[in-house]
N, CA, C and O atoms as a Tripos MOL2 file, in Angstrom:
@<TRIPOS>MOLECULE
protein
  292   291    73     0     0
PROTEIN
NO_CHARGES

@<TRIPOS>ATOM
      1 N         -46.0900   -7.6780   -3.0070 N.3       1 MET1
      2 CA        -45.3680   -6.8570   -2.4810 C.3       1 MET1
      3 C         -44.1670   -7.4590   -1.2910 C.2       1 MET1
      4 O         -42.9720   -7.1640   -1.2660 O.2       1 MET1
      5 N         -44.7580   -8.1920   -0.5430 N.am      2 ILE2
      6 CA        -43.9420   -8.7850    0.5280 C.3       2 ILE2
      7 C         -43.2250   -9.7260    0.2820 C.2       2 ILE2
      8 O         -42.4110  -10.0150    1.1580 O.2       2 ILE2
      9 N         -43.2450  -10.5760   -1.0100 N.am      3 TYR3
     10 CA        -42.4810  -11.2410   -1.4680 C.3       3 TYR3
     11 C         -41.2450  -10.7060   -2.1300 C.2       3 TYR3
     12 O         -40.1470  -11.2620   -2.1470 O.2       3 TYR3
     13 N         -41.6020   -9.4160   -2.7380 N.am      4 LEU4
     14 CA        -40.1710   -8.6770   -3.2490 C.3       4 LEU4
     15 C         -39.5890   -8.2600   -2.0370 C.2       4 LEU4
     16 O         -38.4000   -8.5750   -2.0090 O.2       4 LEU4
     17 N         -39.9980   -7.6260   -0.9480 N.am      5 LEU5
     18 CA        -39.3340   -7.2490    0.1020 C.3       5 LEU5
     19 C         -38.5160   -8.5220    0.7940 C.2       5 LEU5
     20 O         -37.3510   -8.3920    1.1700 O.2       5 LEU5
     21 N         -39.0400   -9.4030    0.8840 N.am      6 ALA6
     22 CA        -38.3010  -10.7490    1.3850 C.3       6 ALA6
     23 C         -37.2150  -11.0630    0.6010 C.2       6 ALA6
     24 O         -36.1130  -11.3110    1.0910 O.2       6 ALA6
     25 N         -37.4930  -11.0740   -0.8440 N.am      7 LEU7
     26 CA        -36.1100  -11.0110   -1.6900 C.3       7 LEU7
     27 C         -35.4600  -10.3490   -1.6890 C.2       7 LEU7
     28 O         -34.4110  -10.7310   -2.2070 O.2       7 LEU7
     29 N         -35.4510   -9.2140   -1.2840 N.am      8 ILE8
     30 CA        -34.3580   -7.9660   -1.3480 C.3       8 ILE8
     31 C         -33.7910   -8.2970    0.2690 C.2       8 ILE8
     32 O         -32.6500   -7.8600    0.4200 O.2       8 ILE8
     33 N         -34.2380   -8.8360    1.2460 N.am      9 GLY9
     34 CA        -33.7380   -9.0790    2.5580 C.3       9 GLY9
     35 C         -32.9510  -10.0890    2.4610 C.2       9 GLY9
     36 O         -31.8630  -10.0640    3.0370 O.2       9 GLY9
     37 N         -33.4270  -11.3710    1.5730 N.am     10 LEU10
     38 CA        -32.3720  -12.3640    1.5820 C.3      10 LEU10
     39 C         -31.0320  -12.2100    0.6050 C.2      10 LEU10
     40 O         -30.0300  -12.9100    0.7540 O.2      10 LEU10
     41 N         -31.1710  -11.1940   -0.4080 N.am     11 VAL11
     42 CA        -30.1920  -10.7840   -1.1590 C.3      11 VAL11
     43 C         -29.1090  -10.2100   -0.4230 C.2      11 VAL11
     44 O         -27.8960  -10.3580   -0.5690 O.2      11 VAL11
     45 N         -29.9070   -9.3780    0.5740 N.am     12 THR12
     46 CA        -28.8370   -8.3240    1.3710 C.3      12 THR12
     47 C         -28.1170   -9.2750    2.2400 C.2      12 THR12
     48 O         -26.8880   -9.3500    2.2520 O.2      12 THR12
     49 N         -28.9540  -10.0540    3.0200 N.am     13 LEU13
     50 CA        -28.3210  -11.0740    4.0260 C.3      13 LEU13
     51 C         -27.2000  -11.9930    3.2410 C.2      13 LEU13
     52 O         -26.1670  -12.2200    3.8720 O.2      13 LEU13
     53 N         -27.3120  -12.4880    2.0410 N.am     14 ALA14
     54 CA        -26.5970  -13.4320    1.2290 C.3      14 ALA14
     55 C         -25.2100  -12.3510    0.9200 C.2      14 ALA14
     56 O         -24.0750  -12.8110    1.0460 O.2      14 ALA14
     57 N         -25.3810  -11.1820    0.5920 N.am     15 VAL15
     58 CA        -24.2610  -10.3550    0.3510 C.3      15 VAL15
     59 C         -23.3000  -10.3750    1.8280 C.2      15 VAL15
     60 O         -22.1180  -10.7040    1.9280 O.2      15 VAL15
     61 N         -24.1520   -9.9490    2.8170 N.am     16 LEU16
     62 CA        -23.3430   -9.6250    4.0870 C.3      16 LEU16
     63 C         -22.8640  -10.9080    4.6290 C.2      16 LEU16
     64 O         -21.9070  -10.9070    5.4030 O.2      16 LEU16
     65 N         -23.5000  -12.0960    4.2610 N.am     17 PHE17
     66 CA        -22.6450  -13.3530    4.7160 C.3      17 PHE17
     67 C         -21.5070  -13.5880    4.0290 C.2      17 PHE17
     68 O         -20.4750  -13.9570    4.5900 O.2      17 PHE17
     69 N         -21.6200  -13.3660    2.5770 N.am     18 TRP18
     70 CA        -20.5240  -13.7060    1.4470 C.3      18 TRP18
     71 C         -19.4610  -12.4940    2.0440 C.2      18 TRP18
     72 O         -18.3360  -12.9510    2.2480 O.2      18 TRP18
     73 N         -19.6020  -11.1000    2.3480 N.am     19 LYS19
     74 CA        -18.4810  -10.5900    2.7560 C.3      19 LYS19
     75 C         -17.8210  -10.8410    3.9200 C.2      19 LYS19
     76 O         -16.6170  -10.6350    4.0730 O.2      19 LYS19
     77 N         -18.7090  -11.3670    4.9180 N.am     20 ALA20
     78 CA        -18.1550  -11.7710    6.2260 C.3      20 ALA20
     79 C         -17.2810  -13.0220    6.3740 C.2      20 ALA20
     80 O         -16.2420  -13.0710    7.0320 O.2      20 ALA20
     81 N         -17.8810  -14.1180    5.6180 N.am     21 PHE21
     82 CA        -17.3600  -15.3080    5.6150 C.3      21 PHE21
     83 C         -16.9080  -16.1230    4.5220 C.2      21 PHE21
     84 O         -16.5200  -17.2900    4.5700 O.2      21 PHE21
     85 N         -17.0160  -15.3080    3.4650 N.am     22 GLY22
     86 CA        -16.5110  -15.8460    1.9260 C.3      22 GLY22
     87 C         -14.9040  -15.5950    1.8160 C.2      22 GLY22
     88 O         -14.1290  -14.9630    2.5340 O.2      22 GLY22
     89 N         -14.7120  -16.3880    0.5630 N.am     23 PRO23
     90 CA        -13.1650  -16.7040    0.3430 C.3      23 PRO23
     91 C         -12.3910  -15.3070    0.5950 C.2      23 PRO23
     92 O         -12.9520  -14.2390    0.3500 O.2      23 PRO23
     93 N         -11.2090  -15.3650    1.0460 N.am     24 THR24
     94 CA        -10.3040  -14.2520    1.1870 C.3      24 THR24
     95 C          -9.1940  -14.1800    0.1000 C.2      24 THR24
     96 O          -8.7350  -15.2310   -0.3490 O.2      24 THR24
     97 N          -8.7510  -12.9810   -0.3340 N.am     25 PRO25
     98 CA         -7.8570  -13.0830   -1.3360 C.3      25 PRO25
     99 C          -6.3850  -13.6860   -1.0450 C.2      25 PRO25
    100 O          -5.8920  -13.7480    0.0820 O.2      25 PRO25
    101 N          -5.8130  -14.0830   -2.1340 N.am     26 THR26
    102 CA         -4.6160  -14.7730   -1.7990 C.3      26 THR26
    103 C          -3.4440  -13.6290   -1.8020 C.2      26 THR26
    104 O          -3.4740  -12.5410   -2.3780 O.2      26 THR26
    105 N          -2.4820  -14.1440   -1.0560 N.am     27 THR27
    106 CA         -1.3650  -13.0270   -0.7100 C.3      27 THR27
    107 C          -0.7260  -12.2960   -2.0150 C.2      27 THR27
    108 O          -0.5000  -11.0940   -2.1550 O.2      27 THR27
    109 N          -0.4760  -13.4660   -3.0250 N.am     28 ALA28
    110 CA         -0.3000  -12.9800   -4.3430 C.3      28 ALA28
    111 C          -1.1960  -12.1870   -5.2560 C.2      28 ALA28
    112 O          -0.6100  -11.5240   -6.1110 O.2      28 ALA28
    113 N          -2.2420  -12.1440   -5.2360 N.am     29 ALA29
    114 CA         -3.0610  -10.8880   -5.6470 C.3      29 ALA29
    115 C          -3.2340   -9.7850   -4.7790 C.2      29 ALA29
    116 O          -3.9070   -8.8780   -5.2670 O.2      29 ALA29
    117 N          -2.7680   -9.5870   -3.4970 N.am     30 ARG30
    118 CA         -2.7710   -8.4680   -2.7640 C.3      30 ARG30
    119 C          -1.3430   -7.8770   -2.7790 C.2      30 ARG30
    120 O          -1.2070   -6.7890   -2.2210 O.2      30 ARG30
    121 N          -0.3160   -8.4260   -3.3170 N.am     31 GLY31
    122 CA          0.9690   -7.5870   -3.3920 C.3      31 GLY31
    123 C           2.0580   -8.2440   -3.1590 C.2      31 GLY31
    124 O           3.0500   -7.5450   -2.9530 O.2      31 GLY31
    125 N           2.2170   -9.6080   -3.1190 N.am     32 GLY32
    126 CA          3.3410  -10.4630   -3.1080 C.3      32 GLY32
    127 C           3.6620  -10.7900   -1.7390 C.2      32 GLY32
    128 O           4.8450  -11.0410   -1.5070 O.2      32 GLY32
    129 N           2.7730  -10.8380   -0.7210 N.am     33 GLY33
    130 CA          2.9280  -11.2950    0.4260 C.3      33 GLY33
    131 C           3.5770  -10.5560    1.6340 C.2      33 GLY33
    132 O           4.1400  -11.0460    2.6130 O.2      33 GLY33
    133 N           3.3410   -9.1710    1.2970 N.am     34 ARG34
    134 CA          4.0370   -8.0330    2.1580 C.3      34 ARG34
    135 C           3.0050   -7.9480    3.3790 C.2      34 ARG34
    136 O           3.2180   -7.1290    4.2730 O.2      34 ARG34
    137 N           1.9410   -8.7500    3.4170 N.am     35 GLY35
    138 CA          0.8420   -8.2640    4.5740 C.3      35 GLY35
    139 C          -0.4580   -8.0010    4.1330 C.2      35 GLY35
    140 O          -1.3100   -8.7070    3.5930 O.2      35 GLY35
    141 N          -0.4120   -6.4190    4.6020 N.am     36 GLY36
    142 CA         -1.7620   -5.9620    4.1100 C.3      36 GLY36
    143 C          -2.4050   -5.5550    2.8540 C.2      36 GLY36
    144 O          -3.5380   -5.0920    2.7330 O.2      36 GLY36
    145 N          -1.5240   -5.7910    1.9190 N.am     37 GLY37
    146 CA         -1.8580   -5.2360    0.7380 C.3      37 GLY37
    147 C          -0.5960   -4.9910   -0.1460 C.2      37 GLY37
    148 O           0.5160   -5.3840    0.2060 O.2      37 GLY37
    149 N          -0.8480   -4.2460   -1.4430 N.am     38 ALA38
    150 CA          0.1350   -3.7420   -2.2070 C.3      38 ALA38
    151 C           0.9060   -2.5840   -1.2490 C.2      38 ALA38
    152 O           0.2480   -1.9820   -0.4010 O.2      38 ALA38
    153 N           2.2040   -2.3390   -1.4210 N.am     39 VAL39
    154 CA          3.1730   -1.2720   -0.9870 C.3      39 VAL39
    155 C           3.7070   -0.6510   -2.0900 C.2      39 VAL39
    156 O           4.3260   -1.1180   -3.0460 O.2      39 VAL39
    157 N           3.2900    0.7600   -1.7460 N.am     40 GLY40
    158 CA          3.7970    1.7040   -2.9460 C.3      40 GLY40
    159 C           5.4040    2.1470   -2.8340 C.2      40 GLY40
    160 O           6.0100    1.8480   -1.8050 O.2      40 GLY40
    161 N           5.9050    2.6770   -3.6250 N.am     41 PRO41
    162 CA          7.4610    2.7930   -3.5170 C.3      41 PRO41
    163 C           7.4900    3.7650   -2.3020 C.2      41 PRO41
    164 O           8.3910    3.5790   -1.4850 O.2      41 PRO41
    165 N           6.5720    4.8220   -2.0770 N.am     42 ASP42
    166 CA          6.9600    6.0150   -1.0290 C.3      42 ASP42
    167 C           6.6460    5.3370    0.3790 C.2      42 ASP42
    168 O           6.9220    5.9290    1.4220 O.2      42 ASP42
    169 N           5.9630    3.8640    0.3690 N.am     43 ASP43
    170 CA          5.8600    3.1920    1.9160 C.3      43 ASP43
    171 C           7.0040    2.1870    1.9820 C.2      43 ASP43
    172 O           7.0240    1.6380    3.0830 O.2      43 ASP43
    173 N           7.9250    1.7860    1.1870 N.am     44 ASP44
    174 CA          8.6930    0.7620    1.2420 C.3      44 ASP44
    175 C           9.8000    1.4880    1.7420 C.2      44 ASP44
    176 O          10.1660    2.5960    1.3500 O.2      44 ASP44
    177 N          10.2440    0.8870    2.5140 N.am     45 PRO45
    178 CA         11.4560    1.4920    3.6550 C.3      45 PRO45
    179 C          13.0670    1.0260    2.9330 C.2      45 PRO45
    180 O          14.0910    1.6790    3.1310 O.2      45 PRO45
    181 N          12.9990   -0.2060    2.0970 N.am     46 GLU46
    182 CA         14.1670   -0.4440    1.2720 C.3      46 GLU46
    183 C          14.3070    0.6330    0.3040 C.2      46 GLU46
    184 O          15.3380    1.3050    0.3070 O.2      46 GLU46
    185 N          13.2920    0.8800   -0.5910 N.am     47 PHE47
    186 CA         13.1010    1.9060   -1.6930 C.3      47 PHE47
    187 C          13.5740    3.3630   -1.0680 C.2      47 PHE47
    188 O          14.3090    4.1050   -1.7190 O.2      47 PHE47
    189 N          13.1570    3.6620    0.0710 N.am     48 LEU48
    190 CA         13.4270    5.1010    0.5800 C.3      48 LEU48
    191 C          14.8520    5.2460    0.7740 C.2      48 LEU48
    192 O          15.5240    6.1880    0.3530 O.2      48 LEU48
    193 N          15.3990    3.9550    1.6370 N.am     49 TRP49
    194 CA         16.7780    4.0230    1.9170 C.3      49 TRP49
    195 C          17.7790    3.9990    0.5540 C.2      49 TRP49
    196 O          18.8860    4.5350    0.4970 O.2      49 TRP49
    197 N          17.2190    3.3620   -0.3590 N.am     50 ARG50
    198 CA         18.1080    3.2240   -1.7560 C.3      50 ARG50
    199 C          18.0420    4.6840   -2.2200 C.2      50 ARG50
    200 O          19.0780    4.9550   -2.8290 O.2      50 ARG50
    201 N          17.2170    5.6970   -2.1540 N.am     51 VAL51
    202 CA         16.9390    6.7350   -2.4670 C.3      51 VAL51
    203 C          17.5210    7.6750   -1.6270 C.2      51 VAL51
    204 O          17.8760    8.7130   -2.1850 O.2      51 VAL51
    205 N          17.6960    7.5930   -0.5290 N.am     52 ASP52
    206 CA         18.2100    8.4720    0.4890 C.3      52 ASP52
    207 C          19.8890    8.0490    0.0720 C.2      52 ASP52
    208 O          20.6140    8.9920   -0.2460 O.2      52 ASP52
    209 N          20.2840    7.1140    0.0760 N.am     53 ARG53
    210 CA         21.7140    6.8920   -0.2020 C.3      53 ARG53
    211 C          22.3000    7.2980   -1.6680 C.2      53 ARG53
    212 O          23.5230    7.4260   -1.7310 O.2      53 ARG53
    213 N          21.6220    7.4890   -2.7220 N.am     54 GLU54
    214 CA         21.7620    7.6080   -3.6080 C.3      54 GLU54
    215 C          21.9150    9.3940   -3.7490 C.2      54 GLU54
    216 O          22.7880    9.9240   -4.4370 O.2      54 GLU54
    217 N          21.0330   10.0430   -3.0660 N.am     55 ASN55
    218 CA         20.8220   11.3890   -2.7550 C.3      55 ASN55
    219 C          22.3010   11.5290   -2.0240 C.2      55 ASN55
    220 O          22.8720   12.5230   -2.4710 O.2      55 ASN55
    221 N          22.8230   11.0690   -1.3710 N.am     56 HIS56
    222 CA         24.0220   11.3300   -0.5510 C.3      56 HIS56
    223 C          25.2080   11.0420   -1.4640 C.2      56 HIS56
    224 O          26.1520   11.8330   -1.4650 O.2      56 HIS56
    225 N          25.2200   10.1240   -2.1220 N.am     57 ARG57
    226 CA         26.3380    9.8280   -2.8500 C.3      57 ARG57
    227 C          26.3020   11.2280   -3.8510 C.2      57 ARG57
    228 O          27.3210   11.9120   -3.7690 O.2      57 ARG57
    229 N          25.3440   11.6730   -4.6900 N.am     58 ARG58
    230 CA         25.2630   12.3500   -5.7210 C.3      58 ARG58
    231 C          25.7860   13.6230   -5.0650 C.2      58 ARG58
    232 O          26.6930   14.2260   -5.6390 O.2      58 ARG58
    233 N          25.2990   14.0860   -3.9160 N.am     59 HIS59
    234 CA         25.5080   15.4050   -3.2700 C.3      59 HIS59
    235 C          27.0920   15.4710   -2.7840 C.2      59 HIS59
    236 O          27.7170   16.5300   -2.7250 O.2      59 HIS59
    237 N          27.6890   14.0650   -2.4160 N.am     60 SER60
    238 CA         29.0930   14.0930   -1.8970 C.3      60 SER60
    239 C          29.9790   14.2870   -3.1960 C.2      60 SER60
    240 O          31.1040   14.7880   -3.1850 O.2      60 SER60
    241 N          29.2940   13.8080   -4.3520 N.am     61 ASP61
    242 CA         30.4160   13.9120   -5.5940 C.3      61 ASP61
    243 C          30.1740   15.1680   -6.5080 C.2      61 ASP61
    244 O          30.3870   15.1830   -7.7210 O.2      61 ASP61
    245 N          29.6700   16.2880   -5.7110 N.am     62 ARG62
    246 CA         29.7570   17.6180   -6.3830 C.3      62 ARG62
    247 C          30.8700   18.2550   -5.9140 C.2      62 ARG62
    248 O          31.1680   18.0930   -4.7300 O.2      62 ARG62
    249 N          31.4580   18.8620   -6.5270 N.am     63 PRO63
    250 CA         32.7020   19.6810   -6.2870 C.3      63 PRO63
    251 C          32.4310   21.0950   -5.1570 C.2      63 PRO63
    252 O          31.6320   22.0000   -5.3960 O.2      63 PRO63
    253 N          33.2470   21.0100   -3.9980 N.am     64 GLY64
    254 CA         32.7060   21.8640   -3.1560 C.3      64 GLY64
    255 C          31.6200   21.6070   -2.0980 C.2      64 GLY64
    256 O          31.2550   22.5020   -1.3360 O.2      64 GLY64
    257 N          31.1990   20.5750   -2.0760 N.am     65 SER65
    258 CA         30.3370   20.1850   -1.0120 C.3      65 SER65
    259 C          30.7760   19.3050   -0.0080 C.2      65 SER65
    260 O          30.3530   18.1540    0.1010 O.2      65 SER65
    261 N          31.8270   19.9490    0.9130 N.am     66 ASP66
    262 CA         32.3290   19.4840    1.9950 C.3      66 ASP66
    263 C          31.5990   19.8810    3.1110 C.2      66 ASP66
    264 O          31.7850   19.1870    4.1110 O.2      66 ASP66
    265 N          30.7870   20.8480    3.2160 N.am     67 SER67
    266 CA         29.9510   21.0500    4.3820 C.3      67 SER67
    267 C          28.4130   20.4150    4.0610 C.2      67 SER67
    268 O          27.7930   20.3250    3.0010 O.2      67 SER67
    269 N          28.0760   20.0220    5.4270 N.am     68 PRO68
    270 CA         26.9260   19.0230    5.2510 C.3      68 PRO68
    271 C          25.6460   20.0590    5.4260 C.2      68 PRO68
    272 O          24.6070   19.5500    5.8450 O.2      68 PRO68
    273 N          25.6460   21.1760    5.1970 N.am     69 THR69
    274 CA         24.3930   22.2320    5.0720 C.3      69 THR69
    275 C          23.3530   21.7310    4.2750 C.2      69 THR69
    276 O          23.5800   21.0960    3.2450 O.2      69 THR69
    277 N          22.2210   21.9790    4.6890 N.am     70 ASP70
    278 CA         20.8670   21.6790    3.8630 C.3      70 ASP70
    279 C          20.4850   22.9900    3.3600 C.2      70 ASP70
    280 O          20.2820   23.9170    4.1450 O.2      70 ASP70
    281 N          20.3690   23.1340    2.0350 N.am     71 PRO71
    282 CA         20.0460   24.3830    1.2920 C.3      71 PRO71
    283 C          18.7120   24.5410    1.5050 C.2      71 PRO71
    284 O          18.3470   25.6890    1.2480 O.2      71 PRO71
    285 N          17.9350   23.8860    1.8420 N.am     72 ASP72
    286 CA         16.2580   24.0850    2.2400 C.3      72 ASP72
    287 C          16.2150   24.7530    3.6520 C.2      72 ASP72
    288 O          15.1930   25.3510    3.9900 O.2      72 ASP72
    289 N          17.2010   24.6780    4.4150 N.am     73 ALA73
    290 CA         16.8670   25.1160    5.7760 C.3      73 ALA73
    291 C          16.8760   26.5010    5.7360 C.2      73 ALA73
    292 O          16.6260   27.1490    6.7530 O.2      73 ALA73
@<TRIPOS>BOND
     1     1     2 1
     2     2     3 1
     3     3     4 2
     4     3     5 am
     5     5     6 1
     6     6     7 1
     7     7     8 2
     8     7     9 am
     9     9    10 1
    10    10    11 1
    11    11    12 2
    12    11    13 am
    13    13    14 1
    14    14    15 1
    15    15    16 2
    16    15    17 am
    17    17    18 1
    18    18    19 1
    19    19    20 2
    20    19    21 am
    21    21    22 1
    22    22    23 1
    23    23    24 2
    24    23    25 am
    25    25    26 1
    26    26    27 1
    27    27    28 2
    28    27    29 am
    29    29    30 1
    30    30    31 1
    31    31    32 2
    32    31    33 am
    33    33    34 1
    34    34    35 1
    35    35    36 2
    36    35    37 am
    37    37    38 1
    38    38    39 1
    39    39    40 2
    40    39    41 am
    41    41    42 1
    42    42    43 1
    43    43    44 2
    44    43    45 am
    45    45    46 1
    46    46    47 1
    47    47    48 2
    48    47    49 am
    49    49    50 1
    50    50    51 1
    51    51    52 2
    52    51    53 am
    53    53    54 1
    54    54    55 1
    55    55    56 2
    56    55    57 am
    57    57    58 1
    58    58    59 1
    59    59    60 2
    60    59    61 am
    61    61    62 1
    62    62    63 1
    63    63    64 2
    64    63    65 am
    65    65    66 1
    66    66    67 1
    67    67    68 2
    68    67    69 am
    69    69    70 1
    70    70    71 1
    71    71    72 2
    72    71    73 am
    73    73    74 1
    74    74    75 1
    75    75    76 2
    76    75    77 am
    77    77    78 1
    78    78    79 1
    79    79    80 2
    80    79    81 am
    81    81    82 1
    82    82    83 1
    83    83    84 2
    84    83    85 am
    85    85    86 1
    86    86    87 1
    87    87    88 2
    88    87    89 am
    89    89    90 1
    90    90    91 1
    91    91    92 2
    92    91    93 am
    93    93    94 1
    94    94    95 1
    95    95    96 2
    96    95    97 am
    97    97    98 1
    98    98    99 1
    99    99   100 2
   100    99   101 am
   101   101   102 1
   102   102   103 1
   103   103   104 2
   104   103   105 am
   105   105   106 1
   106   106   107 1
   107   107   108 2
   108   107   109 am
   109   109   110 1
   110   110   111 1
   111   111   112 2
   112   111   113 am
   113   113   114 1
   114   114   115 1
   115   115   116 2
   116   115   117 am
   117   117   118 1
   118   118   119 1
   119   119   120 2
   120   119   121 am
   121   121   122 1
   122   122   123 1
   123   123   124 2
   124   123   125 am
   125   125   126 1
   126   126   127 1
   127   127   128 2
   128   127   129 am
   129   129   130 1
   130   130   131 1
   131   131   132 2
   132   131   133 am
   133   133   134 1
   134   134   135 1
   135   135   136 2
   136   135   137 am
   137   137   138 1
   138   138   139 1
   139   139   140 2
   140   139   141 am
   141   141   142 1
   142   142   143 1
   143   143   144 2
   144   143   145 am
   145   145   146 1
   146   146   147 1
   147   147   148 2
   148   147   149 am
   149   149   150 1
   150   150   151 1
   151   151   152 2
   152   151   153 am
   153   153   154 1
   154   154   155 1
   155   155   156 2
   156   155   157 am
   157   157   158 1
   158   158   159 1
   159   159   160 2
   160   159   161 am
   161   161   162 1
   162   162   163 1
   163   163   164 2
   164   163   165 am
   165   165   166 1
   166   166   167 1
   167   167   168 2
   168   167   169 am
   169   169   170 1
   170   170   171 1
   171   171   172 2
   172   171   173 am
   173   173   174 1
   174   174   175 1
   175   175   176 2
   176   175   177 am
   177   177   178 1
   178   178   179 1
   179   179   180 2
   180   179   181 am
   181   181   182 1
   182   182   183 1
   183   183   184 2
   184   183   185 am
   185   185   186 1
   186   186   187 1
   187   187   188 2
   188   187   189 am
   189   189   190 1
   190   190   191 1
   191   191   192 2
   192   191   193 am
   193   193   194 1
   194   194   195 1
   195   195   196 2
   196   195   197 am
   197   197   198 1
   198   198   199 1
   199   199   200 2
   200   199   201 am
   201   201   202 1
   202   202   203 1
   203   203   204 2
   204   203   205 am
   205   205   206 1
   206   206   207 1
   207   207   208 2
   208   207   209 am
   209   209   210 1
   210   210   211 1
   211   211   212 2
   212   211   213 am
   213   213   214 1
   214   214   215 1
   215   215   216 2
   216   215   217 am
   217   217   218 1
   218   218   219 1
   219   219   220 2
   220   219   221 am
   221   221   222 1
   222   222   223 1
   223   223   224 2
   224   223   225 am
   225   225   226 1
   226   226   227 1
   227   227   228 2
   228   227   229 am
   229   229   230 1
   230   230   231 1
   231   231   232 2
   232   231   233 am
   233   233   234 1
   234   234   235 1
   235   235   236 2
   236   235   237 am
   237   237   238 1
   238   238   239 1
   239   239   240 2
   240   239   241 am
   241   241   242 1
   242   242   243 1
   243   243   244 2
   244   243   245 am
   245   245   246 1
   246   246   247 1
   247   247   248 2
   248   247   249 am
   249   249   250 1
   250   250   251 1
   251   251   252 2
   252   251   253 am
   253   253   254 1
   254   254   255 1
   255   255   256 2
   256   255   257 am
   257   257   258 1
   258   258   259 1
   259   259   260 2
   260   259   261 am
   261   261   262 1
   262   262   263 1
   263   263   264 2
   264   263   265 am
   265   265   266 1
   266   266   267 1
   267   267   268 2
   268   267   269 am
   269   269   270 1
   270   270   271 1
   271   271   272 2
   272   271   273 am
   273   273   274 1
   274   274   275 1
   275   275   276 2
   276   275   277 am
   277   277   278 1
   278   278   279 1
   279   279   280 2
   280   279   281 am
   281   281   282 1
   282   282   283 1
   283   283   284 2
   284   283   285 am
   285   285   286 1
   286   286   287 1
   287   287   288 2
   288   287   289 am
   289   289   290 1
   290   290   291 1
   291   291   292 2
@<TRIPOS>SUBSTRUCTURE
     1 MET1         2 RESIDUE 1 A MET
     2 ILE2         6 RESIDUE 1 A ILE
     3 TYR3        10 RESIDUE 1 A TYR
     4 LEU4        14 RESIDUE 1 A LEU
     5 LEU5        18 RESIDUE 1 A LEU
     6 ALA6        22 RESIDUE 1 A ALA
     7 LEU7        26 RESIDUE 1 A LEU
     8 ILE8        30 RESIDUE 1 A ILE
     9 GLY9        34 RESIDUE 1 A GLY
    10 LEU10       38 RESIDUE 1 A LEU
    11 VAL11       42 RESIDUE 1 A VAL
    12 THR12       46 RESIDUE 1 A THR
    13 LEU13       50 RESIDUE 1 A LEU
    14 ALA14       54 RESIDUE 1 A ALA
    15 VAL15       58 RESIDUE 1 A VAL
    16 LEU16       62 RESIDUE 1 A LEU
    17 PHE17       66 RESIDUE 1 A PHE
    18 TRP18       70 RESIDUE 1 A TRP
    19 LYS19       74 RESIDUE 1 A LYS
    20 ALA20       78 RESIDUE 1 A ALA
    21 PHE21       82 RESIDUE 1 A PHE
    22 GLY22       86 RESIDUE 1 A GLY
    23 PRO23       90 RESIDUE 1 A PRO
    24 THR24       94 RESIDUE 1 A THR
    25 PRO25       98 RESIDUE 1 A PRO
    26 THR26      102 RESIDUE 1 A THR
    27 THR27      106 RESIDUE 1 A THR
    28 ALA28      110 RESIDUE 1 A ALA
    29 ALA29      114 RESIDUE 1 A ALA
    30 ARG30      118 RESIDUE 1 A ARG
    31 GLY31      122 RESIDUE 1 A GLY
    32 GLY32      126 RESIDUE 1 A GLY
    33 GLY33      130 RESIDUE 1 A GLY
    34 ARG34      134 RESIDUE 1 A ARG
    35 GLY35      138 RESIDUE 1 A GLY
    36 GLY36      142 RESIDUE 1 A GLY
    37 GLY37      146 RESIDUE 1 A GLY
    38 ALA38      150 RESIDUE 1 A ALA
    39 VAL39      154 RESIDUE 1 A VAL
    40 GLY40      158 RESIDUE 1 A GLY
    41 PRO41      162 RESIDUE 1 A PRO
    42 ASP42      166 RESIDUE 1 A ASP
    43 ASP43      170 RESIDUE 1 A ASP
    44 ASP44      174 RESIDUE 1 A ASP
    45 PRO45      178 RESIDUE 1 A PRO
    46 GLU46      182 RESIDUE 1 A GLU
    47 PHE47      186 RESIDUE 1 A PHE
    48 LEU48      190 RESIDUE 1 A LEU
    49 TRP49      194 RESIDUE 1 A TRP
    50 ARG50      198 RESIDUE 1 A ARG
    51 VAL51      202 RESIDUE 1 A VAL
    52 ASP52      206 RESIDUE 1 A ASP
    53 ARG53      210 RESIDUE 1 A ARG
    54 GLU54      214 RESIDUE 1 A GLU
    55 ASN55      218 RESIDUE 1 A ASN
    56 HIS56      222 RESIDUE 1 A HIS
    57 ARG57      226 RESIDUE 1 A ARG
    58 ARG58      230 RESIDUE 1 A ARG
    59 HIS59      234 RESIDUE 1 A HIS
    60 SER60      238 RESIDUE 1 A SER
    61 ASP61      242 RESIDUE 1 A ASP
    62 ARG62      246 RESIDUE 1 A ARG
    63 PRO63      250 RESIDUE 1 A PRO
    64 GLY64      254 RESIDUE 1 A GLY
    65 SER65      258 RESIDUE 1 A SER
    66 ASP66      262 RESIDUE 1 A ASP
    67 SER67      266 RESIDUE 1 A SER
    68 PRO68      270 RESIDUE 1 A PRO
    69 THR69      274 RESIDUE 1 A THR
    70 ASP70      278 RESIDUE 1 A ASP
    71 PRO71      282 RESIDUE 1 A PRO
    72 ASP72      286 RESIDUE 1 A ASP
    73 ALA73      290 RESIDUE 1 A ALA
């Protein structure tokens, strides 16, 4: 029984050391080198800027849209 507990303890320590000091994932596997991981479209400032620009362009193309009022306000 003591050997089984020692084996479980060694496996636990091995896993903890592997997580602490093991190999780290490369930037390519984490999302293209942007830092902390993959960035979704709703977190990407460039994507949000393009969407906002497109919304303004569509709004200004509508006839009678001279006033900058917000319909949701």
